[in-house]
MIMIVEX-805926 format. One line per field, with one value per residue (C-alpha): residue in one letter; x negated, y, z negated. Coordinates in steps of 0.001 Angstrom, whole numbers. Last residue first. Layout:
REM MIMIVEX-805926
code: A;...
px: X;...
py: Y;...
pz: Z;...
***
This chain:
REM MIMIVEX-805926
code: D;F;M;S;G;F;I;G;R;L;R;D;T;V;K;V;K;P;Q;A;P;Q;K;P;Q;T;Q;P;Q;I;P;E;M;A;P;T;A;V;P;S;P;E;V;Y;T;S;T;Q;T;P;T;P;V;M;P;E;P;V;D;F;A;V;P;Q;H;R;L;A;E;E;G;T;V;A;H;Q;A;I;I;D;V;D;S;L;M;G;V;Y;D;V;I;S;I;V;N;A;F;I;P;N;R;I;G;V;Q;N;P;V;H;L;K;V;Q;T;G;F;V;E;Q;A;V;D;V;V;G;P;M;I;A;G;G;G;V;L;I;I;G;G;P;L;D;L;L;R;G;R;S;L;D;Q;K;V;N;E;L;I;Q;R;I;R;G;S;I;I;Q;S;L;Y;N;E;T;I;E;I;P;E;D;S;G;V;V;N;V;Q;V;T;E;T;M;S;A;E;E;V;N;A;Q;G;F;N;F;K;L;A;E;A;I;E;M;T;T;R;L;V;K;S;I;D;K;T;V;Y;D;S;G;E;P;Y;I;N;T;Y;Q;L;E;Q;N;R;M;S;A;V;T;T;Q;G;G;G;M;D;I;V;T;A;G;F;E;R;E;G;E;N;L;V;S;K;A;I;A;L;P;T;I;V;V;N;E;V;K;I;G;A;R;E;V;T;K;R;L;N;H;M;I;T;T;P;G;T;Y;I;L;G;R;M;E;L;R;I;G;M;M;G;R;P;D;R;I;G;Q;F;G;D;V;I;F;E;L;P;V;L;S;I;V;E;R;E;P;T;I;S;K;T;L;A;S;K;V;V;S;E;V;D;E;D;K;I;E;K;S;D;S;P;V;P;I;M;G;Q;T;P;E;I;Q;L;L;N;A;P;L;G;V;N;V;K;D;I;T;I;G;A;K;E;E;A;Q;E;I;A;V;K;I;A;A;A;A;A;E;I;D;I;I;I;G;D;K;V;G;T;S;P;V;N;S;V;G;I;V;N;M;E;G;S;I;F;E;A;V;L;V;K;I;S;S;T;G;I;D;L;G;T;F;F;G;N;R;A;M
px: -16664;-15159;-10615;-11624;-13808;-11576;-8512;-10448;-12269;-8461;-7205;-9888;-8752;-5184;-6088;-5073;-2625;-2444;390;3861;6507;8672;11617;14458;15340;17806;18611;17804;20201;20220;20741;22492;20692;22632;22581;19746;19101;18396;16144;15514;14640;14854;12626;13821;13428;14398;14878;15436;15187;13404;-21608;-22770;-26072;-26682;-30755;-30764;-29046;-27090;-26071;-22784;-22533;-20015;-17077;-16551;-14651;-11172;-9357;-10790;-8426;-5661;-2336;-955;998;-909;-4324;-2680;-2693;-6044;-6754;-5400;-6855;-10499;-9435;-8840;-10952;-12738;-8714;-7061;-9999;-10255;-6336;-6741;-9373;-6811;-4110;-5958;-8076;-5360;-5394;-9438;-12776;-14000;-17628;-18260;-15826;-13670;-10409;-8667;-4511;-2424;-1298;2625;3693;6962;10579;10832;11880;9816;6619;7114;7224;3771;2058;3533;1958;-584;-696;-2652;236;1370;-2150;-1045;-1180;1054;803;3751;3974;2501;4613;7465;10223;11311;11766;15599;16457;18732;16590;13411;16487;17693;14064;12896;16025;14789;11587;12462;14539;12180;9390;11592;13224;9622;8376;10908;10865;7035;6977;9055;6889;3887;5540;6537;5462;7098;4812;6010;6476;9639;11067;9352;7671;4419;3764;1870;1149;1906;517;3200;5556;2674;3735;3100;6941;7704;5838;5150;2495;1449;-862;-3203;-2071;1549;871;-1216;1268;3726;1565;1156;4892;5441;7552;11183;10428;13916;12827;8659;8896;11149;9461;6333;8017;9321;5818;5044;7455;10727;12132;12518;10739;11190;9027;10420;9048;4998;3956;1382;3524;4981;4269;6276;5853;7474;6596;7051;7715;6301;3373;3021;3571;2597;4690;3045;4643;3908;4353;2820;360;-210;-647;-3066;-5447;-5902;-3464;-4940;-5881;-3040;-418;-2138;-2461;1513;2648;112;1622;-1909;-1786;-5369;-8246;-6420;-8428;-9859;-9340;-6911;-4114;-5264;-4350;-735;321;-533;2043;4558;4576;5390;7501;9760;9722;10987;9264;9064;7152;6914;6563;5063;5572;3498;3737;1151;2274;-20;-3273;-6720;-8457;-11190;-8498;-5965;-6824;-4222;-2764;-284;1895;982;4160;1779;-208;1653;131;873;1740;763;1234;2862;2268;4241;6328;8806;11958;14825;14961;16386;14149;15320;12746;10451;7807;6895;6286;2946;2146;1975;35;-2597;-3158;-3370;-5635;-8306;-7740;-6512;-8084;-6012;-8810;-6562;-5617;-2123;-1262;2519;3696;5869;6740;8342;9570;10620;12064;10354;12100;10285;12519;10064;7358;4423;1683;-1903;-4388;-7276;-9491;-11654;-14606;-16102;-19525;-21962;-24035;-21170;-20479;-20572;-18518;-16247;-15513;-15396;-12377;-10605;-10559;-9425;-6391;-5761;-5110;-3130;-1048;-54;234;1932;4859;7522;5135;7089;5501;7781;7403;4111;3109;105;-1679;-4314;-7822;-9364;-12851;-14889;-17959;-20188;-18357;-19457;-17295;-19183;-18244;-21630;-22107;-19421;-19590;-17011;-15864;-12720;-10163;-7877;-4610;-3180;424;2682;296;-1820;-3957;-6873;-8974;-12756;-14607;-18359;-19723;-19741;-16141;-14894;-14023
py: -14343;-14678;-14528;-16249;-19024;-19995;-20339;-21861;-24362;-24705;-25383;-28186;-29972;-30050;-31790;-29492;-31195;-30482;-28104;-29379;-28196;-25720;-26298;-24008;-21361;-22409;-19129;-18256;-16923;-12744;-11147;-8089;-4465;-1256;911;3070;6601;8956;11404;14225;14484;11718;11023;7812;7041;4041;3449;-484;-600;-1496;-5954;-3340;-3243;187;1373;1799;4382;6363;9271;10237;12776;15223;15583;18551;21141;22708;20018;20812;24356;22474;24184;20650;21644;24368;22263;19836;22005;23100;20031;18946;22401;20923;17522;14211;11311;10359;10221;8242;5745;5187;4561;2425;-30;116;-1052;-3330;-5651;-8510;-8959;-9895;-9930;-7980;-8916;-6737;-3996;-5522;-5599;-8656;-7635;-10961;-10052;-10557;-9465;-9661;-12050;-10575;-13750;-16371;-14164;-13551;-17366;-17845;-15019;-16870;-19989;-20440;-18139;-14863;-12574;-12750;-11471;-8463;-7543;-8587;-5841;-6042;-4732;-1942;-1266;-424;-2643;-3560;386;1247;2158;-696;-2920;-2384;-2629;-6397;-7459;-6405;-8461;-11483;-10825;-11493;-14309;-15879;-16020;-17415;-20042;-21307;-21756;-24081;-26133;-25882;-27945;-30691;-30663;-31073;-34381;-34702;-36978;-36571;-36733;-39010;-37573;-35596;-32938;-29915;-31999;-32677;-32420;-35302;-34452;-35450;-36013;-37736;-35415;-32603;-29140;-28210;-27909;-25921;-23221;-21582;-23829;-23793;-26759;-24947;-21541;-22375;-25645;-23833;-20749;-23900;-25262;-21985;-21325;-24635;-27308;-27852;-28857;-26526;-23709;-23826;-23834;-20602;-18656;-18781;-17656;-15004;-14083;-13559;-10739;-9694;-5948;-4889;-1653;559;3240;4899;7415;8106;10162;9972;10033;6864;5184;2645;1367;-1359;-2770;-5890;-6532;-8538;-9985;-7971;-8445;-5508;-5024;-2767;-1346;-29;3160;4753;7765;5011;1863;3760;5255;2478;1098;-10;2738;5173;2575;1889;5954;6108;3275;3953;7905;8972;10789;12679;13648;11376;11601;8544;7528;4862;6673;9162;6383;5453;9304;10175;6688;7392;11270;10691;7775;10565;13213;10982;11310;13633;13756;17220;16804;19642;22073;26134;29021;32312;35420;38277;36309;35940;32107;31564;29029;27675;24234;21880;23883;22251;25496;28963;31078;34063;30916;27544;25075;21707;18488;19739;16867;17979;15390;14690;16961;16469;14952;14762;19100;18696;20379;23446;24002;26451;24548;25641;29047;27635;25956;29398;30997;28083;28684;32352;31780;29782;32143;33423;36636;39109;41751;43851;40785;40047;37373;37321;33931;31066;28098;24716;21253;17570;15844;12318;10893;8292;6577;3590;4018;2874;5291;4266;6774;8213;8045;10047;9636;6433;5694;3832;826;301;-3889;-2679;332;-1415;-4061;-1135;221;-2572;-3191;-100;-492;-3121;-1559;1628;-1122;-2392;760;2629;-211;-203;960;293;-1814;-4416;-4814;-3503;-3649;-6407;-6763;-9229;-7872;-7139;-5019;-3663;-2210;-390;-119;1879;3994;5573;8800;10332;8722;8003;6180;3825;2643;320;-196;-3027;-4144;-7284;-9509;-5996;-3832;-391;403;2377;4201;5410;8703;8946;11517;12955;14022;12340;14104
pz: 1682;-1282;-712;3328;2086;-725;1979;4446;2372;1195;5093;5251;2210;3165;6229;9661;11715;15575;16388;16191;18854;17128;15572;15729;12979;9939;8338;4601;3051;2751;-166;182;441;57;2538;4060;3072;5910;5729;8123;12178;12492;9467;7731;4175;2274;-1065;-3255;-6423;-8245;-4007;-2437;-4345;-6388;-7836;-11142;-13318;-11085;-11980;-9823;-6758;-7441;-4705;-2805;-4687;-3940;-5210;-9016;-8205;-9640;-8455;-7541;-4391;-3175;-3787;-1768;1230;838;838;3705;5031;4545;6075;3655;4735;1681;324;2193;2590;-1268;-1190;1432;84;-3017;-965;1908;-1604;-1170;2407;1593;3059;32;-204;2871;3909;7097;5759;6627;8625;9681;12950;14464;17556;17819;17579;14253;12394;14547;14381;10519;10041;12338;10393;6853;7931;6033;2449;3035;3712;-303;-1138;846;4137;7202;10559;12744;16165;17918;20759;17953;18498;15340;14257;15759;12031;11708;13481;10587;8081;9556;9989;6195;5062;7453;6205;2563;3110;5151;2492;-86;2237;3487;259;-1256;1983;1925;-1574;97;3309;1235;-653;-4490;-6767;-10046;-13365;-16345;-20070;-18394;-20388;-18555;-14881;-13917;-10608;-8437;-4938;-1684;1914;4066;5394;5968;6675;9739;10710;7602;8031;4332;3285;-127;-1479;-3417;-3833;-4121;-6442;-8653;-9023;-9983;-12507;-14149;-13874;-15811;-14405;-13175;-9540;-8235;-10829;-10861;-7294;-7051;-9295;-7846;-4679;-6691;-7444;-3812;-3475;-4125;-4798;-1048;-1193;2128;3926;7517;9916;8696;11052;13621;16384;15108;11713;9810;5952;4709;807;-642;-4301;-7521;-6178;-3093;427;2239;5673;8189;10904;14482;16517;19884;17894;14893;16787;19048;16425;14409;12106;8392;7086;8204;6743;3614;3158;3680;1951;-1001;-1478;-3136;-6786;-6697;-9493;-11835;-15015;-16876;-21242;-20401;-21961;-18874;-16764;-18360;-18817;-15271;-14025;-16775;-15477;-11641;-12381;-14710;-12503;-9627;-5995;-3753;-14;1620;5590;7431;10035;9291;10845;10690;11654;12969;14327;14577;14091;11813;9632;12043;11387;13312;15873;17655;18465;19882;18434;17217;15442;14435;12031;12413;10903;7221;4355;1026;-1684;-4781;-5172;-8456;-8859;-11799;-11767;-7914;-5694;-3568;-591;-1575;-823;3052;1152;-1206;2587;4243;1081;834;4920;4228;1226;3522;5981;8861;10401;11017;10162;8511;5959;5585;7670;8011;6368;7636;6236;7536;6236;6956;4380;2809;-162;-2543;-4599;-5013;-2637;-4842;-5965;-5769;-8140;-7418;-10227;-12750;-15158;-14415;-14891;-12967;-11955;-9560;-10638;-14366;-13412;-11693;-14749;-17017;-15127;-14592;-18459;-18902;-16839;-18449;-21426;-19958;-18756;-21938;-23671;-21368;-21175;-17986;-15496;-11973;-9426;-9708;-13609;-14709;-18496;-17750;-14622;-14557;-12970;-9893;-9795;-7124;-6892;-4174;-1364;1421;3464;6823;7582;7170;4194;1891;-1443;-2793;-6203;-6006;-8801;-8780;-10840;-10814;-10260;-10452;-8406;-9946;-7351;-8621;-6125;-7049;-4630;-4343;-1846;1331;2951;5772;9395
***
C-alpha cells in the first residue's frame, strides 16, 4: 500500500543526473517535476570527484524545484550495484510483553537480531528486506504486528556495500545542500518497478543499458536473485564511432543519435552521411550500414557477456524473459539484436508517466516508486538499519506556492541460498550472426521522427 505524500528521487548516472518529484495519492504516483542534466564527477557509476558531482546535482535539484514549484530539502538517492553483496539472514527474539502481542518494537528488535551477522569493516549494511516472519512456528507472515505469540522470527536478505562508496555518495549529496532521506539499491528498485507481479514471481531479468555501464538484475520468487554490473555502456558505442571514423566525440554522439541502427540487417547500404574527420579538411562519406557495423559490434559484445553470466546462473530461461531499459536501449535495432543473442523474449520498457515516456527515466522513476510503496514493516526494518527516527514518519506535504502542473569493478551475486561470486569476465569478441530476412526499409527521416517522438511524448 503506497504512502500518501511527496517523494523526490535522485539518479546519479555516468552520463546524466536525473531528479524526479512525485506525489502519491491513493496509491497513484503523479509526477510533478523532473530534470535531466549532464553528469560530472562520475565514472562507471562511481563518484570520483565530490565537488564536481555535487555541483551537477545542485543544478538538477534547482531545475526540478522550478518545474515542481516546491523546495526540495531531502532526496531518495539510488545506489548502483557496484560491489553489492546479498546475504540471507534470520533473527529470533522472545516476545517480551505480558500480553504477548507483537508490536512495532518487537519487529524492530527481531530485525536488529538479524543484523548481528559479522560484517567486515570495509563494508556496511545498506538495507535489510524482510521476506517473512514466523510466529510460534507459523510461517509466511508478512506483518506480525497485532498477533499474539511467544517467539518471533524473521527471514530476510541483507544488502551490503563498500563503506567508501556509501560515504562518498552521502557526502556528495550533502555537499549539494540536500539531505539523504533513503539510500535505495537501484537494481532492486528497478526490478520491482519494471516487472509485473507474475514476472517477479516466476522470474525475469531487467537489463539497464546506461551510458557508462550496463546493470543486470534478475528476480524470481519475489526476491532479487542476481545482480551484476558490466563496465560498458552506450558511451562506449560513441567512443567506438569516434575511434573508427577518426572524428570528435560530439560528432560521434550525433551520428549515433541521428543515424544509429544496432541491427546491421536493417541498415541501408545506399543512404550516406558526411563526417568531418580529424586531420583532414575534406569530410568522408560513410553508409548507414557501415555505421551500423561499428555500433552492432559493441552492443553484441555487451549482450554476449551478459548472456554468458545469465547462462552460468541458470537464469537465461526465466519465463518473464528480458526487459530492456536505459538510454542505450532506445536505439533502433537493440531489441532485435538482444533477441538474437539471448534467444528468448525481449521487450523494451517504456514508462507510462505523462511527460517522461522514455526508458532513460526508468531508474529515477523506480527509486521514487520503491520508496513510495514501502510498507510499514519495511520502514521499521530500515529504521533498525539506519537508526534514524525520521523513517518512522509519514512524508510531510510541501508548501506549494502555486498550483502544480504535472509536467567498476564487475560484481555479481546469487542467492541460492547464499551469494556466489561470478568469475572475472573475459572480453568476448562480437560473433557473426546468421542473417535474417530483411524487413521493409524504414527511411532515416521517419525513424528520426519516431526517436524524437518517444523522447518528448
